Structures are given as C-alpha cells and as structure tokens.
N, C-alpha and C positions, 0 to 999 in steps of 0.2 A: 671530671679535669681526668681521671687513667684515661680513656679516651683519645682525649685531646695529644697525649705523647703516646697512645701505640703505634706499630709499626705504621698500619696504617692512616693513622692520623697525622704523622713524620711526611707519611708519601706527599699527602694531599698538599699541606702544610710549603714544603720544598718546591713543588711545582709550582703552586701559588708564585712564591717568590722569584722563582726563576722568569715565569710570565712577566713580574711588576720592574723586574730589576731591566729583562728585556725590552719593554715598552719605555721604560726612560732615559734607555740610549736615541730612541727613534724622536727626532728633533724636526716640527714640522718648521718653513722659513718663515722667518717675520714679514710682515707688510711692508715696504719702503718708498721714498718716496722718489717719482721717478723725472726725467728732467723734463718741463713743461714742452719745450718745441717737439722733439722728438714722441712725446704721449700726447702730443695734441694728432699727431698725427697717426701714431701706432694704436689707440684707443679706438678710433673710428674705423680705421679699420676692421677692427676683431667685431664691432658691432655690425658690418653689416655682411661681414661674414656669416654672423648667428643670426640674423634677420633673412639673408638669402637674397641680398641687393647686391648681385656679382657687379652689376655696372660700377655702382656708385661702391665697391669695394677697388676697382680698377681705377680709380682717382685717385689713390694714395699711394699706388703699385708705381716702381719704373718699368720703363720701355721693356728694357731687358726678360724682366716678370712676370708680364702680359699672359705667356701663354701658360708659364709655370700656373699664373693663378686660371686661365680654364681649365687645365686638366687638374688641379686638385680640387678646386670649387667644392664639389659636393660633395666629397667626404670631409672637408675641414666643415662645413656648414652642419653635416649631420653630428659631431662631434661640439660642435660649440652650442648648436640651438636648444641640448637639453642640460646644457653647464649648465653651473651657479656664477653669480657674478662671479667677473675673474680680478683680480685684483694684484698689483704688480708686488715680485718676490723677488729679483735679482734686477739688477744693472750694471751690464760694464760700457765705458767708455772705450772704442779705440783712437780717438782724439787723444788720451792720455797716455799712451800707450806709442810709441816712435816705433816699437819694431811691426805691430800691428799695418800701421799706418805706412811702413816703405814697404811692406810684403802687398796688400793688399787696394788702401784708400788712396793713397798719396798726401801728399804732402799740404794738397790745397781741399781736403776735404776730412770731413769727424765723421766719425761710426759711434752709431749707438744700439745694444741687443739690452730687449728688456725680455724679460721672462713674469708673464700672468698666467694667473690659475685660481681652481675655484675647487674647492671641497666637498661634495654629496657623500655623507656617512665615511664609508675605508674609500670611495672611488676619487678619483685626483684628474681633473683634466687641466692642463697644460697648454700655454701657446708661447713658442721663444720666438719672437719678432726682432728682425737685423734691421735698421733704418740708416739710411744714407746722406749726405747731401753735400754738392761741390760750394763751398766757400761760407755765403749767404743765402744760399736758396733756399728751399722749403726742403725738407727729410723727408726722401721717399722709404716706403718697404721694397730691399729686394729680396729678402729670406724671411720666408717662416715656415712653422714647424708645429702642426695642432697633434698632441697627442694626448691617449687616456692615463696617462702618469705621472706622476709626482714631481714637483719641478725642480732642475738643478742649474747649478751656474754656467751659463758658454761659458767655453774656454775661448781667449784671444790669442792666443799661439799654442805652439809646442812646447815652451818653457812652462806657462802656466799649467799645462795639459800636466807635467810631469810634478810642477809644484802643489796642486790639486790631490794627483795620484799622493805622493807622498802622505800629506796633510792626512786624508784620510784616513791611508794607515796607518801613520800611529794616534789617531783618533779611533778607530777599530779596535787597535789592540787595547788603547787605554780605556775602553768601554768593558772591553771581555776580561781584560785582566780587573776592574773594581766590580763587574758582575760574580768574577769566580772569591773573589777575597769576602763579600757583601754572604755567598752560598756557604761560605767555608767558616762567615761566622757564625752562620743560622745554625748551622750542621752543630759545631761545635756547643751552642749556646743550648741547642735542643739534647746535645748528649748529655750536658751538665745535669739539667733538670732533670732527666729519667734519672740517672743514678742518685741525685738527691734532689726528691721531689721538694723537700722543705726549703730548698733555696728562694722557690717560688711561692710556697701555699705552706705556713707554719703549722708547725703542728699543734693542735686543739686539746689536744688529751692532757688535761691536769695532771701533774707528776701525784699520784699516792703516797703519803709519805707516811711510814709507823710511828705513832710514839709511844713512846718508853711509860710504861704505868709501874709505878714502885707499892707495894703490897707490905704494910706496917702492920708487922707482930703485935696484937693486943699485951700490956703488961700484964706479967703474974703474978 
C-alpha cells in the first residue's frame, strides 16, 4: 500500500488519469439513417469505387464530374479497397437551407451531402459525397472526397462554419475544464491520503491499556 502512495506511484496514477480523461473527450460519431433516395445513388457509387468498376461508378456521377472521376479514381479505389464496411455518420440537406440553395443549387433543386466512414483499429476511412438533383430527377453525384481521416460534419454555408467553430470551441473548453477539475480532485485526494493514510486504511493495531491493580495488605 505504501508503494502505491509513493512519489512514483502518484506520478503513474496521474498520467493514467490524464490519458483516461483525454480519451473520454473523444467521441466517435454515431451511425445515422441517410435519406433513401440519395443513399440509393451514393452507396452504389462508393461500392463501385471500392471494387474498381470505374464505368459503373460513372453511371452515378453527373456529367460535369466525369473528368474528376477519371482523374482521382485510382487513388479513391486504393483507399476504399482496404477499408471496412462504410456506414453513414453525417447528413446535411441543402434543400432545408434556403441560403445554400440560393448560393449553389437553385430553387428547383435539392442537395444532400452524406459522410460515410469505417474504422479499423485506430485508422479511419471517410467518404464525403454530395449529390444533387433537379426537381424530381434522380440524384447524381457531383462531389466526393475519400480520405484516411475521421469523419466530420460537412459545412453547408459560411454561417454554419462559424457556428460549428463556436460550438467546437465551447465543447473543447468544457472538456479541458472538466479534465483539469478531475485531475485537481484526484491530486487533492492523493494528497489527503498521503497525509492521513488511516482515512483509507484504518489502523489495525489494538490499543493497549494498562489495568490498575490494587494490592491489599493482610490484616495484622
């Protein structure tokens, strides 16, 4: 027990606590349900990229993005071929954002961006794919990015970017504050235990008490 509360033991304990607290601040994005019509185009597109079928992948791509597909197909296929099963993690719909439609898509169109990802050990593979459709026509993929990094929420406008940055700053400050508060509490607890070990381990030595004895003189 004394070894646990030595200087070396405390140092190891604090380092382990720091790693634990920092790990608690990292959240893996949960799996979400994507819009069916957009997923019906984006998911087969990613499958064809992973299997190496460029011609079949091109069937899901808009005419304007065909040249881009030919340019980056080999690199995209290389990354997706070794990745695990991709699952949807983020969804943004420009159709619900008048600012985005006014800037890019137009009033008669709708746009969906899906972020898929897979994780093998500590390695992420993410696929950010944007699909657009005019009125009731089928969706077509117009942009995609395959990367070996953790998935992040796509931004739909400059306003959203500022809001996300502000939210992330508040979240990071909260995590740091909670981590520091936790470490302070742990250090205080260890300090109290070192000064007064009996708070954790009660003393087992029984108190020895002297009994008084009276010697009586025999009557003469």
